[in-house]
N, CA, C and O atoms as a DFTB+ gen file, in Angstrom:
304 C
 N C O
     1  1      21.264      11.842      15.313
     2  2      20.255      10.859      15.612
     3  2      19.682      11.151      16.995
     4  3      20.433      11.361      17.947
     5  1      18.394      11.164      17.106
     6  2      17.740      11.438      18.392
     7  2      17.666      10.169      19.229
     8  3      17.385       9.081      18.725
     9  1      17.917      10.332      20.472
    10  2      17.790       9.252      21.449
    11  2      17.042       9.807      22.643
    12  3      16.901      11.021      22.795
    13  1      16.576       8.928      23.470
    14  2      15.852       9.382      24.638
    15  2      15.905       8.392      25.768
    16  3      16.505       7.320      25.679
    17  1      15.259       8.790      26.824
    18  2      15.154       7.935      27.995
    19  2      13.772       8.167      28.594
    20  3      13.456       9.283      29.005
    21  1      12.943       7.121      28.648
    22  2      11.636       7.292      29.264
    23  2      11.755       7.286      30.787
    24  3      12.434       6.441      31.370
    25  1      11.089       8.234      31.405
    26  2      11.027       8.276      32.863
    27  2       9.570       8.017      33.233
    28  3       8.694       8.826      32.925
    29  1       9.314       6.904      33.885
    30  2       7.950       6.496      34.197
    31  2       7.704       6.683      35.684
    32  3       8.438       6.158      36.521
    33  1       6.674       7.428      35.993
    34  2       6.272       7.627      37.385
    35  2       5.484       6.385      37.802
    36  3       4.296       6.269      37.504
    37  1       6.144       5.471      38.481
    38  2       5.521       4.194      38.789
    39  2       4.314       4.329      39.705
    40  3       3.432       3.470      39.691
    41  1       4.259       5.383      40.492
    42  2       3.109       5.584      41.373
    43  2       1.902       6.148      40.629
    44  3       0.764       5.938      41.050
    45  1       2.134       6.854      39.539
    46  2       1.032       7.404      38.740
    47  2       0.503       6.395      37.726
    48  3      -0.640       6.503      37.280
    49  1       1.319       5.425      37.363
    50  2       0.933       4.430      36.361
    51  2      -0.190       3.551      36.906
    52  3      -0.116       3.058      38.032
    53  1      -1.233       3.360      36.093
    54  2      -2.361       2.516      36.477
    55  2      -2.319       1.142      35.818
    56  3      -3.211       0.319      36.025
    57  1      -1.281       0.897      35.025
    58  2      -1.132      -0.410      34.403
    59  2      -2.036      -0.654      33.214
    60  3      -2.384      -1.801      32.934
    61  1      -2.426       0.392      32.508
    62  2      -3.347       0.241      31.376
    63  2      -2.685      -0.404      30.156
    64  3      -3.377      -0.932      29.286
    65  1      -1.369      -0.367      30.087
    66  2      -0.563      -0.969      29.014
    67  2      -0.662      -0.253      27.671
    68  3      -0.167      -0.773      26.671
    69  1      -1.281       0.915      27.616
    70  2      -1.374       1.657      26.353
    71  2       0.003       2.048      25.835
    72  3       0.238       2.030      24.627
    73  1       0.899       2.395      26.721
    74  2       2.255       2.786      26.310
    75  2       2.998       1.627      25.661
    76  3       3.759       1.819      24.712
    77  1       2.776       0.437      26.172
    78  2       3.436      -0.750      25.626
    79  2       3.009      -0.960      24.181
    80  3       3.839      -1.218      23.309
    81  1       1.712      -0.847      23.936
    82  2       1.196      -1.007      22.572
    83  2       1.651       0.118      21.654
    84  3       1.834      -0.101      20.457
    85  1       1.837       1.326      22.198
    86  2       2.193       2.491      21.384
    87  2       3.672       2.559      21.011
    88  3       4.027       3.200      20.022
    89  1       4.522       1.918      21.773
    90  2       5.972       2.036      21.555
    91  2       6.411       1.323      20.273
    92  3       6.287       0.102      20.175
    93  1       6.923       2.070      19.292
    94  2       7.359       1.434      18.050
    95  2       8.612       0.571      18.223
    96  3       8.857      -0.337      17.429
    97  1       9.398       0.855      19.255
    98  2      10.611       0.079      19.504
    99  2      10.349      -1.167      20.353
   100  3      11.214      -2.035      20.473
   101  1       9.154      -1.251      20.939
   102  2       8.759      -2.393      21.781
   103  2       9.752      -2.620      22.927
   104  3      10.230      -3.733      23.152
   105  1      10.047      -1.523      23.645
   106  2      11.015      -1.596      24.743
   107  2      10.369      -1.394      26.114
   108  3      11.068      -1.224      27.113
   109  1       9.046      -1.414      26.160
   110  2       8.339      -1.272      27.427
   111  2       7.634      -2.577      27.760
   112  3       7.206      -3.316      26.873
   113  1       7.522      -2.844      29.050
   114  2       6.787      -4.018      29.512
   115  2       6.213      -3.716      30.888
   116  3       6.554      -2.705      31.501
   117  1       5.355      -4.582      31.365
   118  2       4.813      -4.423      32.700
   119  2       5.769      -5.052      33.703
   120  3       6.298      -6.141      33.482
   121  1       5.974      -4.365      34.781
   122  2       6.826      -4.863      35.850
   123  2       6.123      -6.003      36.575
   124  3       4.894      -6.076      36.606
   125  1       6.911      -6.877      37.148
   126  2       6.358      -7.915      38.010
   127  2       6.024      -7.352      39.384
   128  3       5.309      -7.983      40.162
   129  1       6.540      -6.169      39.679
   130  2       6.317      -5.520      40.972
   131  2       5.037      -4.689      40.949
   132  3       4.435      -4.476      39.897
   133  1       4.638      -4.226      42.129
   134  2       3.435      -3.420      42.284
   135  2       3.784      -2.051      42.861
   136  3       4.760      -1.908      43.597
   137  1       2.975      -1.047      42.519
   138  2       3.126       0.265      43.137
   139  2       2.197       0.347      44.358
   140  3       1.592      -0.654      44.745
   141  1       2.086       1.521      44.954
   142  2       1.240       1.672      46.146
   143  2      -0.245       1.458      45.871
   144  3      -1.015       1.167      46.786
   145  1      -0.641       1.603      44.611
   146  2      -2.040       1.351      44.226
   147  2      -2.300      -0.145      44.048
   148  3      -3.422      -0.555      43.750
   149  1      -1.274      -0.941      44.229
   150  2      -1.309      -2.384      43.997
   151  2      -1.604      -2.667      42.517
   152  3      -2.398      -3.542      42.172
   153  1      -0.936      -1.893      41.665
   154  2      -1.023      -2.060      40.214
   155  2       0.368      -2.382      39.682
   156  3       1.369      -1.859      40.174
   157  1       0.420      -3.238      38.684
   158  2       1.683      -3.396      37.961
   159  2       1.916      -2.090      37.218
   160  3       0.955      -1.395      36.887
   161  1       3.149      -1.745      36.952
   162  2       3.469      -0.497      36.266
   163  2       4.417      -0.770      35.115
   164  3       5.111      -1.787      35.097
   165  1       4.443       0.138      34.159
   166  2       5.294      -0.009      32.985
   167  2       6.745       0.307      33.329
   168  3       7.034       1.173      34.155
   169  1       7.641      -0.412      32.679
   170  2       9.082      -0.169      32.813
   171  2       9.719      -0.284      31.430
   172  3       9.220      -0.988      30.552
   173  1      10.814       0.414      31.265
   174  2      11.597       0.300      30.031
   175  2      12.722      -0.689      30.282
   176  3      13.487      -0.532      31.234
   177  1      12.830      -1.701      29.442
   178  2      13.866      -2.710      29.628
   179  2      15.061      -2.533      28.703
   180  3      16.024      -3.294      28.790
   181  1      15.015      -1.530      27.806
   182  2      16.151      -1.288      26.908
   183  2      16.204       0.187      26.514
   184  3      15.870       0.542      25.383
   185  1      16.619       1.035      27.433
   186  2      16.662       2.487      27.194
   187  2      17.536       2.858      26.004
   188  3      17.290       3.878      25.360
   189  1      18.535       2.067      25.702
   190  2      19.438       2.354      24.598
   191  2      18.764       2.375      23.241
   192  3      19.295       2.953      22.293
   193  1      17.605       1.754      23.137
   194  2      16.874       1.724      21.870
   195  2      15.795       2.789      21.789
   196  3      15.128       2.889      20.759
   197  1      15.594       3.586      22.824
   198  2      14.574       4.642      22.816
   199  2      14.948       5.720      21.798
   200  3      16.071       6.223      21.793
   201  1      13.993       6.063      20.943
   202  2      14.231       7.082      19.914
   203  2      13.602       8.425      20.268
   204  3      13.594       9.339      19.444
   205  1      13.082       8.551      21.466
   206  2      12.458       9.796      21.943
   207  2      11.277      10.207      21.082
   208  3      11.036      11.398      20.884
   209  1      10.539       9.228      20.569
   210  2       9.393       9.539      19.707
   211  2       8.213      10.109      20.496
   212  3       7.337      10.743      19.908
   213  1       8.174       9.903      21.780
   214  2       7.145      10.331      22.744
   215  2       5.767       9.690      22.532
   216  3       4.790      10.153      23.121
   217  1       5.661       8.655      21.720
   218  2       4.374       7.984      21.525
   219  2       3.824       7.456      22.846
   220  3       2.624       7.554      23.103
   221  1       4.686       6.904      23.673
   222  2       4.239       6.360      24.954
   223  2       3.722       7.470      25.870
   224  3       2.687       7.315      26.519
   225  1       4.433       8.566      25.917
   226  2       4.021       9.685      26.769
   227  2       2.729      10.321      26.260
   228  3       1.871      10.710      27.053
   229  1       2.593      10.427      24.956
   230  2       1.387      11.033      24.377
   231  2       0.127      10.228      24.661
   232  3      -0.949      10.800      24.834
   233  1       0.250       8.914      24.711
   234  2      -0.940       8.076      24.875
   235  2      -1.286       7.815      26.342
   236  3      -2.385       7.348      26.639
   237  1      -0.383       8.105      27.243
   238  2      -0.603       7.813      28.661
   239  2      -1.722       8.682      29.242
   240  3      -1.589       9.905      29.286
   241  1      -2.827       8.065      29.688
   242  2      -3.939       8.849      30.222
   243  2      -3.641       9.483      31.582
   244  3      -4.343      10.399      32.010
   245  1      -2.610       9.000      32.252
   246  2      -2.258       9.513      33.580
   247  2      -1.069      10.478      33.549
   248  3      -0.634      10.962      34.594
   249  1      -0.548      10.754      32.357
   250  2       0.640      11.613      32.206
   251  2       1.783      11.107      33.087
   252  3       2.489      11.890      33.721
   253  1       1.947       9.792      33.114
   254  2       2.944       9.166      33.981
   255  2       4.306       8.988      33.310
   256  3       5.249       8.501      33.936
   257  1       4.410       9.380      32.043
   258  2       5.663       9.166      31.310
   259  2       6.213      10.486      30.805
   260  3       5.503      11.291      30.203
   261  1       7.484      10.685      31.065
   262  2       8.209      11.848      30.548
   263  2       9.397      11.308      29.751
   264  3      10.064      10.365      30.178
   265  1       9.650      11.905      28.611
   266  2      10.771      11.474      27.775
   267  2      11.888      12.502      27.850
   268  3      11.683      13.682      27.566
   269  1      13.046      12.050      28.227
   270  2      14.245      12.876      28.194
   271  2      14.876      12.654      26.830
   272  3      15.227      11.527      26.479
   273  1      15.020      13.718      26.067
   274  2      15.531      13.618      24.716
   275  2      16.924      14.243      24.628
   276  3      17.194      15.292      25.213
   277  1      17.790      13.572      23.887
   278  2      19.130      14.098      23.653
   279  2      19.593      13.665      22.271
   280  3      19.069      12.706      21.705
   281  1      20.560      14.363      21.739
   282  2      21.082      14.074      20.403
   283  2      22.429      13.394      20.505
   284  3      23.221      13.667      21.406
   285  1      22.666      12.516      19.575
   286  2      23.974      11.871      19.472
   287  2      24.587      12.356      18.165
   288  3      23.986      12.224      17.099
   289  1      25.762      12.907      18.255
   290  2      26.436      13.404      17.049
   291  2      27.556      12.466      16.664
   292  3      28.216      11.888      17.528
   293  1      27.771      12.316      15.386
   294  2      28.814      11.451      14.881
   295  2      30.166      12.151      14.920
   296  3      30.243      13.362      14.713
   297  1      31.195      11.426      15.176
   298  2      32.544      11.939      15.081
   299  2      33.041      12.705      16.282
   300  3      34.142      13.253      16.237
   301  1      32.286      12.765      17.338
   302  2      32.814      13.356      18.562
   303  2      32.525      14.762      18.716
   304  3      32.922      15.368      19.711
């Protein structure tokens, strides 16, 4: 089973929210905090549910999201 971890460059994020709409797992949201551009930025609130589908990274116009992908094998 594929799993992943989204890495979001909070300084590159412009707060467009496209990644939030694109995520099939609905694990992204806008932060209450601001980056140096004085923009809210996307954050992942449940990395354990990330399936490494890369939909969020593919749709990001600023290339602010990178997905770290890894496999989980059954039985050790």
